[in-house]
matplotlib code that plots the C-alpha trace (Angstrom):
import matplotlib.pyplot as plt

x = [19.7, 23.0, 21.5, 20.9, 17.3, 16.3, 16.5, 20.1, 21.2, 19.8, 21.8, 24.7, 24.1, 23.5, 26.5, 28.9, 27.3, 28.1, 31.7, 32.0, 30.4, 33.2, 35.9, 34.7, 33.8, 37.1, 35.6, 34.4, 37.6, 40.2, 38.2, 37.1, 40.3, 42.9, 40.1, 39.7, 43.4, 43.7, 40.9, 42.5, 45.9, 44.5, 42.3, 45.5, 47.3, 48.4, 46.3, 43.0, 43.9, 44.7, 41.3, 39.5, 41.1, 40.4, 36.8, 36.7, 38.2, 35.7, 32.7, 34.2, 34.2, 30.7, 29.4, 31.2, 29.5, 26.3, 26.7, 27.5, 24.0, 22.3, 21.7, 24.0, 24.8, 26.6, 23.4, 23.2, 26.9, 25.2, 22.9, 25.9, 28.0, 25.1, 24.6, 28.5, 28.8, 25.4, 25.3, 28.1, 31.0, 29.2, 28.7, 32.5, 33.4, 30.4, 31.5, 34.1, 31.5, 29.6, 30.4, 28.2, 27.8, 24.1, 23.9, 25.9, 23.7, 20.4, 22.0, 22.8, 19.1, 17.8, 19.7, 18.2, 15.0, 13.8, 10.7, 12.6, 14.7, 11.8, 9.9, 13.2, 13.3, 9.7, 10.2, 13.1, 11.0, 9.9, 11.1, 10.0, 11.2, 14.8, 13.5, 10.9, 14.0, 16.1, 13.5, 12.2, 15.6, 16.9, 13.6, 13.3, 17.3, 16.8, 13.4, 15.5, 18.2, 16.3, 14.3, 17.6, 18.7, 15.3, 15.5, 19.0, 17.6, 15.3, 12.2, 11.5, 8.7, 6.3, 8.6, 9.6, 5.8, 5.4, 8.5, 7.3, 3.7, 5.2, 7.9, 4.8, 2.4, 5.4, 6.2, 2.6, 2.4, 5.6, 4.1, 1.0, 3.1, 5.3, 2.2, 0.5, 3.8, 4.5, 0.7, 0.9, 4.3, 4.7, 5.6, 5.5, 8.8, 10.4, 9.6, 12.8, 15.1, 13.2, 13.2, 16.9, 17.6, 15.5, 17.0, 20.4, 19.8, 19.1, 21.3, 24.7, 24.8, 23.8, 26.9, 29.1, 28.4, 31.2, 33.8, 32.4, 32.7, 36.1, 37.1, 35.5, 37.0, 40.7, 40.4, 39.3, 41.8, 44.9, 43.6, 43.7, 47.1, 48.3, 46.7, 47.6, 51.4, 50.5, 49.1, 52.6, 55.0, 54.9, 56.6, 55.8, 53.6, 55.4, 54.0, 52.6, 50.8, 49.0, 48.3, 46.6, 44.6, 43.6, 42.5, 40.8, 38.7, 37.2, 37.2, 33.8, 33.1, 31.6, 34.5, 37.1, 34.9, 34.3, 37.9, 39.0, 39.5, 40.6, 40.7, 43.8, 45.7, 45.5, 48.5, 50.7, 50.3, 53.7, 53.0, 50.4, 48.9, 48.7, 47.1, 44.5, 43.9, 43.3, 41.2, 39.0, 38.5, 37.7, 35.1, 33.5, 33.5, 31.4, 29.0, 28.8, 28.3, 25.6, 23.7, 23.5, 22.9, 20.1, 18.5, 18.9, 17.1, 14.3, 13.9, 13.0, 10.2, 9.1, 9.1, 7.7, 5.0, 5.2, 5.6, 7.5, 11.1, 13.8, 15.0, 17.0, 14.2, 15.2, 12.8, 12.5, 11.1, 14.5, 13.6, 15.6, 17.4, 20.9, 20.3, 18.6, 21.5, 24.0, 22.1, 21.7, 25.5, 26.2, 24.1, 25.9, 29.3, 28.1, 26.5, 29.9, 31.9, 29.8, 29.7, 33.5, 35.2, 33.1, 30.0, 30.4, 26.8, 24.5, 22.8, 19.1, 18.7, 21.0, 18.6, 18.4, 22.1, 21.8, 22.5, 19.7, 20.2, 21.0, 18.4, 15.7, 13.2, 14.4, 12.3, 13.8, 11.4, 14.3, 13.3, 15.6, 15.1, 17.2, 17.4, 16.9, 20.1, 21.5, 23.7, 21.9, 20.1, 18.7, 17.4, 15.2, 13.5, 10.8, 11.5, 8.8, 8.2, 7.6, 11.1, 12.5, 16.2, 17.7, 21.2, 22.0, 24.6, 25.1, 27.8, 28.5, 30.5, 30.9, 32.4, 29.5, 27.8, 24.2, 22.1, 18.5, 16.0, 12.4, 8.8, 8.2, 10.5, 12.6, 11.0, 14.3, 17.6, 20.5, 22.5, 23.8, 20.7, 18.4, 18.0, 16.6, 19.7, 22.9, 26.4, 28.3, 31.4, 31.9, 29.3, 27.9, 25.4, 21.6, 21.1, 19.1, 22.0, 24.6, 22.9, 24.4, 22.0, 24.3, 24.9, 27.0, 30.0, 33.0, 33.9, 34.5, 30.8, 29.6, 26.4, 27.7]
y = [76.9, 76.0, 75.8, 72.2, 70.9, 69.5, 66.0, 66.8, 68.2, 65.2, 62.9, 64.8, 64.8, 60.9, 60.3, 62.7, 60.8, 57.2, 58.6, 59.9, 56.8, 54.8, 57.0, 56.9, 53.2, 51.3, 48.1, 49.8, 51.9, 49.0, 47.5, 50.6, 52.7, 50.0, 49.3, 53.0, 53.3, 50.5, 52.0, 55.6, 54.1, 52.2, 55.4, 57.3, 55.3, 57.3, 55.3, 56.0, 59.6, 60.3, 58.5, 60.7, 63.8, 63.2, 62.3, 65.8, 67.6, 66.2, 67.1, 70.4, 71.0, 69.7, 72.1, 75.0, 74.2, 73.9, 77.3, 78.8, 77.3, 78.6, 74.9, 75.4, 78.0, 78.4, 78.0, 74.4, 73.5, 71.8, 69.6, 69.0, 67.7, 65.4, 64.0, 63.3, 61.5, 59.4, 59.0, 59.7, 58.4, 54.9, 55.0, 55.3, 52.1, 50.3, 50.9, 48.3, 45.5, 46.4, 44.4, 46.2, 49.5, 49.3, 48.0, 51.2, 53.4, 51.4, 51.7, 55.3, 56.1, 53.8, 55.7, 59.0, 58.3, 55.2, 55.2, 54.8, 57.7, 60.1, 59.1, 60.2, 63.5, 64.1, 63.2, 65.5, 68.5, 68.7, 67.4, 67.0, 69.3, 68.5, 66.5, 64.5, 63.8, 62.8, 60.0, 59.2, 58.4, 56.0, 54.1, 53.6, 52.7, 50.2, 48.5, 48.7, 46.8, 44.4, 43.9, 43.4, 40.7, 38.9, 38.8, 36.8, 34.4, 31.3, 30.6, 34.4, 35.1, 36.2, 38.6, 39.8, 40.4, 42.6, 44.8, 45.0, 46.4, 48.6, 50.2, 50.5, 52.4, 54.9, 55.4, 56.2, 58.6, 60.3, 60.8, 62.3, 64.6, 65.8, 66.6, 68.4, 70.4, 71.2, 72.3, 74.7, 76.2, 76.2, 79.6, 80.3, 82.1, 79.1, 76.9, 77.9, 77.1, 73.8, 72.7, 73.3, 71.4, 68.4, 68.6, 68.7, 65.3, 63.9, 65.5, 65.5, 61.6, 61.4, 63.7, 61.0, 58.4, 59.0, 59.2, 56.1, 54.1, 55.0, 54.5, 51.0, 49.8, 51.1, 49.8, 46.5, 46.4, 47.3, 44.2, 41.9, 43.2, 42.2, 39.0, 37.5, 37.1, 34.2, 32.4, 32.9, 31.7, 35.1, 36.7, 40.3, 41.0, 42.6, 46.0, 44.8, 42.2, 44.5, 46.9, 43.8, 43.0, 46.5, 46.9, 43.6, 44.5, 47.5, 49.7, 47.6, 46.9, 43.8, 42.3, 43.2, 42.0, 38.5, 37.8, 35.5, 31.9, 29.8, 33.2, 34.1, 31.9, 34.9, 36.2, 33.8, 35.5, 36.0, 39.3, 42.1, 40.0, 36.8, 38.8, 40.3, 36.8, 35.3, 38.0, 37.4, 33.9, 34.9, 37.3, 34.5, 32.0, 34.3, 34.9, 31.2, 30.8, 33.6, 32.3, 28.6, 30.2, 32.0, 29.1, 26.9, 29.6, 29.9, 26.0, 26.2, 28.6, 26.7, 23.2, 24.3, 22.0, 20.1, 16.5, 16.0, 13.9, 14.1, 11.1, 9.7, 10.0, 13.0, 15.4, 18.5, 20.6, 21.0, 24.1, 24.0, 20.8, 22.4, 24.0, 21.2, 18.8, 21.3, 21.7, 18.0, 17.3, 20.0, 18.2, 14.9, 16.3, 17.8, 14.4, 12.6, 14.9, 14.7, 10.9, 10.2, 13.2, 14.1, 12.1, 8.8, 8.8, 10.9, 13.9, 14.1, 17.8, 17.9, 19.9, 22.7, 23.2, 24.3, 27.9, 29.8, 28.2, 30.2, 30.1, 28.0, 29.5, 30.5, 27.4, 24.8, 22.1, 19.6, 16.6, 14.5, 10.9, 9.3, 5.7, 5.0, 3.8, 7.0, 5.0, 5.5, 8.5, 10.4, 13.5, 14.4, 17.3, 17.6, 19.8, 22.2, 19.5, 16.9, 15.0, 13.9, 14.1, 12.5, 11.6, 9.5, 7.5, 4.3, 3.5, 0.2, 2.2, 5.6, 7.3, 5.7, 8.6, 7.3, 9.0, 8.7, 10.3, 9.3, 10.7, 9.7, 10.0, 6.9, 4.3, 2.6, 3.8, 3.7, 0.3, -2.3, -4.1, -1.4, -1.0, 2.3, 3.7, 4.0, 3.9, 6.8, 6.1, 3.1, 3.4, 6.1, 8.7, 8.2, 9.8, 12.9, 13.5, 13.1, 15.7, 19.1, 21.6, 24.3, 27.8, 27.4, 29.6, 27.5, 27.2, 23.5, 22.8, 19.7, 21.5, 24.0]
z = [11.6, 13.2, 16.4, 18.0, 18.2, 21.7, 19.7, 18.6, 22.0, 23.9, 21.7, 22.2, 26.0, 26.2, 24.1, 26.3, 29.4, 28.0, 27.5, 30.8, 32.3, 30.4, 31.8, 35.5, 35.9, 36.5, 35.0, 32.0, 31.5, 31.5, 28.7, 26.7, 26.8, 25.0, 22.7, 21.7, 21.5, 19.1, 17.1, 17.2, 16.1, 13.2, 12.4, 12.3, 9.6, 6.5, 4.2, 6.2, 6.6, 3.1, 2.1, 4.7, 3.5, -0.3, 0.8, 2.9, -0.1, -2.4, -0.1, 0.0, -3.7, -4.0, -1.2, -3.2, -6.3, -4.5, -2.7, -6.2, -7.3, -4.2, -2.9, 0.1, 2.6, 5.9, 7.7, 6.6, 8.2, 11.2, 9.1, 6.5, 9.5, 10.9, 7.3, 6.8, 10.5, 10.2, 6.4, 4.3, 6.9, 6.9, 3.1, 2.4, 4.4, 3.3, -0.4, 0.4, 0.9, -2.3, -5.2, -8.1, -9.2, -9.2, -5.7, -4.7, -6.4, -4.7, -1.3, -1.6, -2.7, -0.1, 2.6, 1.3, -0.6, 1.2, 3.2, 6.6, 5.6, 4.5, 8.0, 9.7, 7.8, 8.7, 12.3, 12.6, 11.8, 15.7, 18.9, 22.3, 25.1, 26.3, 29.4, 27.0, 24.7, 27.4, 28.4, 25.1, 23.5, 26.0, 26.0, 22.2, 21.8, 24.6, 22.7, 19.3, 20.8, 22.5, 19.0, 17.3, 20.0, 19.6, 16.0, 16.2, 18.6, 18.1, 20.1, 20.7, 18.6, 21.4, 22.7, 19.0, 18.5, 21.6, 20.7, 17.1, 18.2, 21.1, 18.6, 16.0, 18.4, 19.5, 15.9, 15.3, 18.3, 17.2, 13.8, 15.3, 17.6, 14.7, 12.5, 15.3, 16.1, 12.4, 12.2, 15.2, 14.6, 11.0, 9.3, 5.6, 6.2, 7.3, 4.1, 2.0, 4.7, 5.4, 1.8, 1.6, 4.6, 3.3, -0.2, 1.4, 3.1, -0.5, -3.1, -0.9, -0.3, -3.8, -5.1, -3.2, -5.6, -8.2, -5.3, -3.4, -6.8, -7.3, -3.7, -3.9, -7.2, -6.2, -2.9, -4.1, -6.8, -4.3, -2.1, -5.4, -6.1, -2.6, -2.9, -6.2, -5.7, -3.3, -6.0, -8.0, -5.4, -3.6, -6.5, -7.2, -10.1, -13.2, -14.1, -17.5, -15.6, -13.3, -16.2, -18.1, -15.1, -14.5, -18.2, -18.1, -15.0, -17.2, -14.2, -13.2, -9.4, -10.4, -12.1, -9.4, -6.6, -8.1, -8.8, -6.1, -5.2, -8.3, -10.6, -8.4, -10.9, -13.0, -11.1, -12.9, -16.4, -18.0, -19.5, -20.6, -23.5, -21.2, -18.5, -21.0, -22.3, -18.7, -17.9, -21.0, -19.9, -16.5, -17.5, -19.7, -16.8, -14.7, -17.5, -17.6, -13.9, -13.6, -16.6, -15.0, -11.4, -12.8, -14.6, -11.3, -9.3, -12.3, -11.9, -8.3, -9.0, -12.1, -10.9, -7.4, -6.2, -9.5, -8.3, -11.4, -11.6, -14.4, -16.5, -13.5, -11.1, -9.2, -7.9, -10.1, -7.1, -5.2, -3.1, 0.0, -0.8, -0.4, 2.8, 4.3, 3.4, 4.9, 8.2, 8.5, 7.6, 10.5, 12.8, 11.9, 12.9, 16.1, 17.3, 16.3, 18.2, 21.3, 21.1, 20.3, 22.3, 25.1, 26.3, 25.0, 23.8, 21.5, 22.4, 23.1, 22.3, 19.3, 17.3, 19.7, 19.1, 15.6, 14.6, 12.7, 9.3, 6.3, 3.5, 5.8, 8.1, 11.4, 12.8, 10.3, 11.4, 11.8, 13.9, 16.1, 17.3, 20.1, 21.0, 24.7, 25.4, 23.5, 21.3, 18.1, 16.5, 13.5, 12.4, 9.5, 7.7, 5.3, 2.2, 0.8, -2.2, 0.2, 0.1, 3.2, 4.0, 7.0, 8.7, 11.5, 13.5, 15.5, 18.1, 16.3, 13.7, 15.1, 11.9, 9.7, 7.9, 7.4, 4.8, 3.9, 1.3, 0.7, 0.6, 4.2, 7.5, 8.5, 10.6, 11.8, 13.2, 10.7, 10.8, 8.3, 8.7, 7.8, 3.9, 3.9, 5.1, 3.2, 4.8, 2.7, 4.3, 2.5, -0.4, -3.0, -1.5, -2.4, -5.7, -4.1, -1.7, -4.6, -6.7, -5.8, -4.9, -3.9, -5.7, -8.9, -8.0, -9.8, -13.5, -12.6, -11.5, -13.6, -14.0, -16.3]

ax = plt.figure().add_subplot(projection="3d")
ax.plot(x, y, z, "-o")
ax.set_aspect("equal")
plt.show()
């Protein structure tokens, strides 16, 4: 069972070929070798090596226990190494990005028991002849990369649909081929080994959870201890303060991940008790923030399409208000920069310069309007609840930040003689603009 399948052998040949190409082509070699050298130098740092050897030691201990329980044998060594490099190695460094224990567990389970993972396991039961794999794998790899690029670009919906259909057809064909091969070549004698192989891909990553959790917490705690002195005049934290913070974190990934920003003042604690007191206050702040944010998100669902307003006359259906304001403000900055520092006029296609906005559709529906002389402009967007937000500018007062909010789009360009627009540079913003619609993240947020 330690022999490479045609699929695994083809992958090895492809990787070897790519590596050889990088070495033989001078233009690639001059770029790849220095980058590889820097990566190898960082990889050989003693802290990284210590973590890796501890990880490997932990895995060896798990495998020893599994061998004792008849769940593992040296026949599974090849599959173990493949799982290590393709699943467990990425999980180790992915643990640094996870801020909650439940997400760590769900992430590992998704990698091992998700539909995609189970389908991949099934497809691995059979492979094409070697020549077929050497043709098949580059084609699929190219299509997947092309799909990833199209997903990150606006205006590529047609290409995206073609790629999705093509990959779907190829996937169905591969499932049919695998099923046919399994039916024709399956032997009852192979069942125990196949089951052990499939089980290994599930229980081994799951068994890594305790190590990944401890590693993630200690790595984040170490980063926190390196960061907090900067909020305390660069003075090293006393051991009693470190201990108080450590205990206050309750060995919880959630608490250590959230401690940043204005809470860095915890590093100014004078001793153990003060650190415990500040940590208690920090946990209370986070709970209040999360409760208020959950209520804000619930209100977005509850008041969707209600058409209702609050006592101040503000819309209760505030879906996409925050991201709409952000994308329009970003557009205002772009237009100001183009007029003031580069072109001497506003851009006719400024809306096309917008990157894919966060929390908005890939095609956000922002409409731009430019005066014929290119010295006045505005852009607007209608939110799901019907309210229209707009920003604009005029060369008469290039720095004026004009804002608009109403049930219908603007009919005039912004200027001092157009009452539907508000110059927020010299006055207050319109009420709908002034109301914060961003996520609640600070204990000083007035919505708390």
